[in-house]
C-alpha positions in Angstrom: -5.8 35.5 -36.9 -7.7 37.8 -34.7 -6.2 38.7 -31.3 -9.0 36.6 -29.7 -8.2 33.6 -31.4 -4.4 34.0 -30.5 -5.3 34.4 -26.9 -7.7 31.5 -26.8 -5.6 28.7 -25.7 -3.6 31.1 -23.3 -6.9 32.1 -21.8 -7.9 28.4 -21.5 -4.7 27.6 -19.7 -5.3 30.4 -17.3 -8.7 29.2 -16.6 -7.5 25.8 -16.1 -4.9 26.9 -13.7 -7.4 29.1 -11.8 -9.7 26.0 -11.4 -6.6 24.1 -10.1 -5.9 26.8 -7.6 -9.5 26.7 -6.3 -9.5 23.0 -6.1 -6.1 23.1 -4.2 -7.6 25.6 -2.0 -10.7 23.6 -1.1 -8.3 20.6 -0.5 -6.2 22.6 1.9 -9.1 24.0 3.8 -10.5 20.5 4.1 -7.3 19.2 5.2 -6.6 21.9 7.8 -10.2 21.6 9.1 -10.0 17.8 9.3 -6.5 17.7 10.9 -7.6 20.4 13.4 -11.2 19.7 14.1 -11.3 15.9 14.2 -8.8 15.9 17.2 -10.7 18.8 18.7 -14.0 16.7 18.5 -12.3 13.5 19.8 -10.6 15.2 22.6 -13.7 17.2 23.5 -15.9 14.3 23.2 -13.6 12.2 25.5 -13.4 15.1 28.1 -17.0 15.7 27.9 -17.9 12.0 28.3 -15.6 11.7 31.3 -16.7 15.0 32.8 -20.5 13.8 32.4 -19.6 10.5 33.9 -17.8 12.1 36.8 -20.6 14.6 37.3 -23.3 12.0 37.4 -21.3 10.2 40.0 -21.0 13.4 42.1 -24.6 14.1 41.9 -25.6 10.5 43.1 -22.9 10.7 45.7 -24.3 14.1 46.8 -27.7 12.7 47.1 -26.3 9.6 48.9 -24.6 11.7 51.4 -27.5 14.0 51.8 -30.1 11.1 52.5 -27.5 9.4 54.8 -27.0 12.5 56.8 -30.6 13.3 57.2 -31.3 9.4 58.0 -28.7 9.8 60.8 -30.5 12.9 62.1 -33.9 11.1 62.2 -32.4 8.0 63.7 -30.8 10.2 66.2 -34.1 11.9 67.0 -36.0 8.7 67.6 -33.1 7.3 69.6 -32.9 10.6 72.0 -36.7 10.4 72.4 -36.6 6.8 73.2 -33.9 7.8 75.7 -36.0 10.4 77.2 -38.9 7.9 78.1 -36.4 5.3 79.3 -34.8 7.9 81.7 -38.3 9.0 82.9 -39.4 5.3 83.4 -36.3 4.5 85.4 -36.3 7.8 87.5 -39.8 7.3 88.7 -42.2 4.4 89.6 -45.6 3.6 88.4 -46.9 4.1 91.8 -45.7 7.8 91.8 -47.0 8.5 88.1 -50.3 6.9 89.1 -50.9 8.8 92.4 -52.9 10.5 93.5 -55.8 8.8 92.0 -58.1 11.1 93.6 -56.3 14.4 92.9 -57.1 16.6 89.8 -55.4 15.5 86.6 -53.4 18.6 86.6 -51.6 18.0 89.9 -50.4 14.6 89.0 -46.7 13.6 88.5 -47.4 12.5 85.0 -48.6 15.9 84.0 -45.5 17.4 85.5 -43.3 15.1 83.4 -45.2 15.9 80.3 -44.9 19.7 81.1 -41.3 19.3 81.5 -40.8 17.4 78.3 -42.7 20.0 76.2 -40.8 22.9 78.0 -37.7 21.1 76.9 -38.5 20.0 73.4 -41.4 22.1 72.4 -44.3 20.4 70.4 -42.6 17.2 70.0 -44.7 15.3 72.6 -48.3 15.2 72.4 -49.2 13.1 75.5 -47.8 10.8 78.0 -49.4 7.5 79.6 -48.8 4.7 81.8 -50.2 1.3 81.0 -50.5 -1.7 83.2 -49.8 -5.2 82.3 -53.2 -6.0 80.9 -53.1 -3.0 78.7 -55.3 -0.6 80.8 -53.9 3.0 80.7 -53.9 3.9 84.5 -52.4 7.2 84.2 -52.6 9.8 81.3 -51.4 13.4 80.6 -52.4 15.1 77.4 -55.4 16.7 75.4 -57.2 13.5 74.7 -59.7 11.6 77.2 -57.7 8.4 77.0 -57.5 7.4 80.9 -58.6 4.0 81.3 -58.3 3.2 77.6 -57.4 -0.4 76.9 -54.5 -1.2 74.6 -54.4 -4.9 75.0 -55.1 -5.6 71.4 -52.9 -3.0 70.0 -50.0 -4.0 68.1 -47.5 -1.6 69.7 -48.7 -2.8 73.2 -48.1 -6.6 72.2 -44.7 -5.9 70.8 -43.6 -3.7 73.8 -44.5 -6.4 76.3 -42.4 -8.8 74.5 -39.3 -6.4 74.6 -38.0 -3.7 76.6 -39.0 -0.8 74.3 -40.8 -0.3 71.0 -41.2 2.5 68.5 -44.3 1.9 66.5 -45.2 2.8 62.9 -47.6 5.8 62.2 -51.1 5.0 62.8 -54.4 6.7 63.6 -55.6 4.6 66.7 -58.1 5.8 69.1 -57.6 9.5 68.5 -58.2 9.2 64.6 -55.1 11.3 63.6 -51.7 10.0 62.4 -49.2 9.5 65.3 -46.6 7.2 66.5 -45.7 5.9 70.0 -42.6 5.4 71.7 -43.0 2.9 74.7 -40.7 1.6 77.3 -41.4 -1.5 79.6 -40.4 -1.3 83.3 -40.8 -4.1 85.8 -42.0 -2.9 89.3 -43.1 -5.0 92.3 -42.9 -8.1 90.0 -45.2 -6.8 87.3 -44.5 -5.2 84.0 -45.7 -1.5 83.4 -45.4 0.5 80.0 -44.5 4.1 79.9 -45.6 5.5 76.5 -45.3 8.8 74.7 -47.0 10.1 71.5 -44.7 11.9 69.2 -46.4 14.8 67.2 -46.8 13.7 63.7 -46.8 17.2 62.2 -43.4 17.9 64.0 -42.0 14.6 62.8 -43.2 15.1 59.3 -41.8 18.5 58.9 -38.3 17.0 59.7 -38.6 14.9 56.5 -40.6 17.3 54.4 -38.1 20.2 54.8 -35.5 18.0 53.0 -35.5 19.4 49.4 -33.0 18.9 46.7 -33.2 21.1 43.6 -36.7 21.9 42.2 -38.0 18.4 42.1 -36.3 16.7 45.0 -38.2 15.6 48.0 -38.3 13.0 51.0 -40.5 10.7 52.7 -40.4 7.7 55.1 -41.6 4.3 54.1 -42.2 1.2 56.2 -41.9 -2.6 55.2 -45.5 -2.8 54.2 -45.2 0.1 51.7 -47.0 2.6 53.9 -45.9 6.1 54.1 -44.8 7.2 57.5 -44.6 10.9 56.4 -46.4 12.8 53.7 -44.6 12.8 50.5 -44.6 16.2 48.6 -45.2 14.5 45.1 -47.0 11.3 44.0 -44.7 8.3 44.2 -44.8 5.3 42.2 -44.3 2.6 44.6 -44.7 -0.2 42.2 -41.3 0.8 40.8 -37.8 -0.4 41.7 -36.2 0.2 44.2 -39.3 0.6 46.4 -40.4 -2.9 45.8 -37.0 -4.1 46.5 -37.2 -2.6 49.9 -40.8 -3.9 50.6 -39.9 -7.3 49.4 -36.7 -7.4 51.5 -34.2 -7.4 48.5 -32.4 -4.4 49.8 -29.6 -4.6 52.6 -31.3 -2.9 55.7 -28.0 -1.5 56.9 -26.7 0.1 53.9 -27.5 3.3 52.1 -28.4 2.8 48.3 -28.8 4.8 45.3 -30.5 3.8 42.1 -32.5 4.9 38.9 -36.3 4.7 38.7 -39.3 6.2 36.8 -41.3 8.6 38.6 -45.2 8.8 38.5 -45.0 11.3 35.6 -43.0 8.8 33.5 -39.7 10.7 33.9 -36.3 9.3 34.9 -35.5 10.0 38.5 -32.7 9.2 41.1 -33.8 7.5 44.4 -31.5 7.6 47.4 -32.7 5.4 50.4 -31.1 5.3 54.1 -32.4 2.7 56.6 -34.1 3.8 59.7 -35.2 2.1 62.8 -32.7 -0.9 62.2 -34.2 -1.3 58.8 -38.0 -1.3 59.6 -38.2 2.2 58.0 -36.4 3.6 55.1 -35.7 7.4 54.4 -36.3 8.0 50.6 -35.1 11.1 48.7 -36.3 11.2 45.1 -35.2 13.7 42.4 -35.8 13.9 38.5 -32.7 13.2 36.8 -33.1 16.1 34.3 -33.3 18.4 37.5 -30.2 16.8 39.1 -28.2 17.1 35.9 -29.3 20.8 35.1 -25.6 22.0 35.6 -24.1 19.1 33.7 -26.6 19.8 30.8 -25.6 23.6 31.1 -21.8 22.7 30.9 -22.5 20.5 28.1 -24.1 23.2 26.1 -21.3 25.6 26.9 -18.7 23.0 25.9 -20.6 22.4 22.5 -20.7 26.3 21.9 -17.0 26.3 22.7 -16.2 23.6 20.4 -18.5 25.1 17.6 -16.8 28.5 18.1 -13.3 26.8 17.9 -14.5 25.1 14.7 -15.5 28.3 13.3 -12.1 29.8 14.1 -10.4 26.8 12.6 -12.4 27.3 9.4 -11.7 30.8 9.1 -7.9 30.3 9.8 -7.9 27.4 7.3 -9.4 29.7 4.6 -6.8 32.4 5.5 -3.8 30.1 5.5 -5.1 28.4 2.1 -5.6 31.9 0.7 -2.1 33.0 1.5 -0.5 29.7 0.4 -2.4 29.9 -2.9 -1.2 33.4 -3.4 2.5 32.3 -2.8 2.0 29.3 -5.0 0.8 31.5 -7.8 3.7 34.0 -7.5 6.0 30.8 -7.3 4.3 29.5 -10.6 4.8 32.9 -12.2 8.4 33.0 -11.2 8.8 29.5 -12.3 7.2 30.2 -15.7 9.7 33.4 -16.0 12.5 31.2 -15.1 11.5 28.6 -17.4 11.6 31.2 -20.3 15.0 32.3 -19.3 16.2 28.8 -19.2 14.7 28.3 -22.7 16.3 31.5 -23.7 19.7 30.3 -22.4 19.3 27.0 -24.3 18.7 28.8 -27.5 21.8 31.0 -27.0 23.7 27.9 -26.2 22.4 26.2 -29.4 23.4 29.5 -31.4 26.9 29.0 -30.2 26.9 25.4 -31.4 25.6 26.6 -34.7 27.8 29.5 -35.1 30.8 27.7 -36.7 28.5 25.9 -39.3 26.6 29.0 -40.1 29.9 31.2 -40.5 31.4 28.5 -42.9 28.0 28.4 -44.8 27.8 32.2 -45.2 31.5 32.3 -46.0 31.2 30.0 -49.2 28.6 32.2 -51.0 30.4 35.4 -49.9 33.8 34.2 -51.3 31.9 33.3 -54.6 30.4 36.9 -54.7 33.8 38.4 -54.0 35.5 36.4 -56.6 32.6 37.1 -59.2 32.9 40.8 -58.4 36.7 40.8 -58.9 36.1 39.1 -62.2 33.6 41.5 -63.3 35.9 44.4 -62.3 38.5 42.9 -64.4 36.4 42.6 -67.4 35.0 46.1 -67.1 38.5 47.6 -66.9 39.8 45.9 -70.0 36.8 46.3 -72.5 33.8 48.1 -73.6 30.9 46.3 -71.9 28.3 46.7 -74.6 30.7 45.8 -77.5 32.6 43.3 -75.4 32.3 39.7 -76.2 32.4 39.0 -72.4 29.1 40.5 -71.9 27.6 37.0 -71.4 30.4 36.2 -68.9 29.5 39.4 -67.0 25.8 38.8 -66.8 26.6 35.3 -65.4 28.8 36.8 -62.7 25.9 39.2 -61.7 23.4 36.4 -61.7 25.8 34.4 -59.4 26.2 37.3 -57.1 22.5 37.7 -56.7 22.0 34.0 -56.2 24.7 33.7 -53.5 23.6 36.9 -51.9 20.0 35.5 -51.6 21.5 32.4 -50.2 23.3 34.4 -47.5 20.1 36.4 -46.8 18.2 33.0 -46.2 20.7 31.6 -43.9 21.2 34.9 -41.8 17.2 35.2 -41.7 17.0 31.7 -40.4 19.7 32.4 -37.9 18.1 35.6 -36.7 14.8 33.7 -36.5 16.1 31.2 -34.1 18.1 33.8 -32.1 14.9 36.0 -31.9 13.7 36.1 -28.2 11.2 33.1 -27.6 7.5 34.0 -28.4 5.5 31.8 -26.1 2.2 32.7 -27.8 0.3 29.5 -28.6 -0.9 29.2 -32.2 -1.6 26.4 -34.9 1.8 24.9 -36.1 2.4 22.4 -38.8 5.1 20.0 -37.3 6.5 19.1 -40.6 7.4 22.7 -41.4 9.4 23.0 -38.1 11.1 19.7 -38.9 12.2 21.0 -42.2 13.5 24.3 -40.8 15.5 22.5 -38.2 17.0 20.3 -40.8 18.1 23.2 -43.0 19.8 24.8 -40.1 21.8 21.6 -39.0 22.8 20.7 -42.6 26.2 22.2 -42.5 26.9 21.1 -39.0 26.0 17.3 -39.8 27.8 17.6 -43.2 31.2 18.3 -41.2 30.7 15.5 -38.6 29.7 13.0 -41.4 26.1 12.4 -40.1 23.2 11.9 -42.4 19.9 13.2 -41.5 17.0 11.2 -43.0 13.3 12.4 -42.8 10.2 10.5 -43.0 7.2 12.9 -42.7 3.5 12.1 -43.4 1.7 14.5 -45.4 -1.8 14.6 -43.4 -0.3 15.4 -40.2 -2.8 17.4 -37.9 -1.8 20.8 -36.7 -0.8 21.0 -33.1 -1.1 24.2 -30.9 2.4 25.2 -29.7 4.8 28.3 -29.8 6.8 27.7 -32.9 9.9 29.0 -31.4 9.6 26.6 -28.4 8.8 23.8 -30.7 11.8 24.4 -32.7 13.9 24.3 -29.7 12.6 21.0 -28.8 13.5 19.6 -32.1 16.8 21.4 -32.3 17.9 19.9 -28.8 17.0 16.5 -29.7 18.5 16.5 -33.1 21.9 18.2 -31.8 21.8 15.6 -29.0 21.7 12.6 -31.6 24.3 14.2 -33.7 26.6 14.7 -30.7 25.9 11.3 -29.5 27.0 9.7 -32.9 30.1 11.8 -33.0 32.8 12.0 -35.5 32.6 8.4 -36.5 29.6 9.0 -38.7 26.1 7.7 -38.5 22.5 8.5 -39.3 19.8 10.6 -37.5 16.0 9.8 -38.5 13.4 12.1 -38.1 9.9 10.8 -38.7 6.3 12.3 -38.0 3.1 10.3 -37.5 -0.4 10.7 -36.3 -1.2 8.0 -33.5 -4.4 8.3 -31.4 -5.4 11.9 -32.4 -2.0 13.1 -31.5 0.9 14.3 -33.5 4.0 12.3 -33.0 7.6 12.9 -34.1 10.6 10.7 -33.3 14.4 11.6 -33.4 16.3 8.2 -33.6 20.0 7.7 -33.9 22.4 4.7 -34.3 24.8 6.1 -31.6 26.2 4.2 -28.5 22.9 4.6 -26.6 22.3 5.7 -23.0 23.2 3.5 -20.2 20.4 2.2 -17.8 22.2 3.7 -14.8 21.7 7.3 -16.0 18.4 6.8 -17.8 16.3 8.2 -14.9 18.5 11.4 -14.8 18.6 12.4 -18.4 15.8 15.1 -18.0 17.4 16.5 -14.7 18.5 20.1 -15.1 22.3 20.6 -15.5 23.0 16.7 -15.9 25.2 16.1 -18.9 27.5 13.4 -20.2 29.5 15.8 -22.4 33.0 16.9 -21.5 33.3 20.1 -19.6 32.7 23.2 -21.6 30.7 21.3 -24.2 27.3 21.0 -22.8 25.2 23.0 -20.1 23.0 20.0 -19.2 19.8 22.0 -19.9 18.8 20.8 -23.3 16.7 17.8 -22.4 15.4 19.5 -19.2 14.2 22.5 -21.6 12.6 19.8 -23.9 10.7 18.2 -21.1 9.5 21.3 -19.7 8.1 22.7 -23.1 6.5 19.4 -24.0 5.0 19.2 -20.6 3.6 22.9 -20.9 2.0 21.9 -24.2 0.1 18.9 -22.5 2.2 16.4 -24.3 4.6 13.6 -23.4 8.2 12.8 -24.1 9.5 9.4 -24.0 13.0 7.7 -24.5 14.0 4.4 -25.4 17.7 3.3 -25.6 19.8 0.1 -26.2 23.3 0.4 -25.5 25.5 -0.2 -28.6 22.3 0.1 -31.1 21.1 3.8 -30.5 18.5 5.8 -29.0 15.0 7.0 -29.9 13.2 10.1 -28.5 9.5 10.1 -29.1 7.3 13.5 -28.6 3.6 13.1 -28.6 1.7 16.5 -28.8 -2.2 16.8 -28.8 -4.0 18.2 -31.9 -4.8 21.7 -32.0 -8.5 22.4 -30.7 -10.1 25.8 -30.3 -7.6 27.6 -32.3 -8.9 28.5 -35.9 -6.9 29.7 -38.8 -3.2 30.1 -39.2 -1.3 32.8 -37.4 -0.8 35.9 -39.7 2.6 36.6 -38.1 5.9 35.5 -39.3 6.3 31.8 -39.2 9.6 30.2 -38.6 9.5 28.4 -41.9 9.2 31.5 -43.8 12.1 33.4 -42.4 
């Protein structure tokens, strides 16, 4: 057989082992990744979800607080301006404000009051006027020609007459430009008079227009009729909630609210609303959600990048751990294989010890005959002339006997040396029947002394198996020895049979000994477990058999009935991929 053919099965086993290591490595990497990455994803997902929820609440709370603060500032502005006019109305009389009628406009008291207000508050106040009960403006200070203007039909005049003071909505009025009025009613000499002031719209609008949040956040004021009281910086979809809720009176006029809506561009937006003027106005602050949650999105991307980086680290560490563990496992398998070989060798040496007595007696018999025949020849040669002696036939018979017994000794010693030779683990094609015959011949003398018969029932067309001949011999020898020892000196029969079953070569070793108790049946293949007396067994025989059969991809089974005997069955696969018979020495030819 060529070297390539001899190494074929070993190469196949090495390839299978490499595939097993690769599969195990993948499973280890997958396990480490799953065990590490799944908790990371779950934990990261929970933390990110909680963080997102908390961040959104903080953003909404910030916007709510912001609009409430600015709403308070605007309410305070309106209240202070109303207070200015009320103080002026109570500190002067309509007669003082309207006199002197004949004097130039600049010298009147009302002009002095307006100048004082402008000096104190800058461009907040536009003009100042005194209106009588019938709606006629009897005194006026300002840039427009509104003296004697009649406001009897104006909404602000009607509402002020019915109450003590009034702050109007923004309207154009007689002057044709947006403005709103702060009016205070004052009774004098049994008649109601109204002191009114116009607030500069641009100044008021700047108070709201300067409120900006992020890139898209802006503020504006809306009244109950859905009319803008300031100019919004961007287009507003008033047909959406919550604006319609305010216009239709569904919002609490005393509470700040925050809600989600869709802006004029169709994007999601956050709207915070704070009541003004006792709920007649509302300060609205609108910002696109994407702009409000920019920091959140950046944090989410950073967290995802961190998770991804952690995942890459986990995968790298998993590969590193798997590689190191596979290397250690490979070393352990190598050490285990070496140890198995040493255990098998130890078992062989133990078997040699058991065979020693029988082999010595077996060799002693032919040697004694040879010595006796040699002495007889010596005597004959001393007494007579060999060629003319009539004992020539007897001498020739003795020489033939010496040759026969010498060949017998040689055969016995060769078989013993073959068995004692170091185990050759090389897999080759083996005929199971040949190995059975060799084992039977080795044990013939031992079984004769203990009154045990060995019967064989071997089929002739048994397929070859792929195995190490010396290891397979070791299995058979251990099983037969155990069967002989189990029968003991009381005598019995050990039966060896070979069969082909399901494409596998099967051999059975059965005995009619006492059987194996069920309590120890599960332990018989354990190393160093033995039922023999101390000093008569190592407890390695069946363990070695199990290891060898398993290495050959076979199975070993046992059936036993106490009081009736035990049957060991070994099933080995048919040889495939090994062509021809090994040209090396076969155990059966030694």
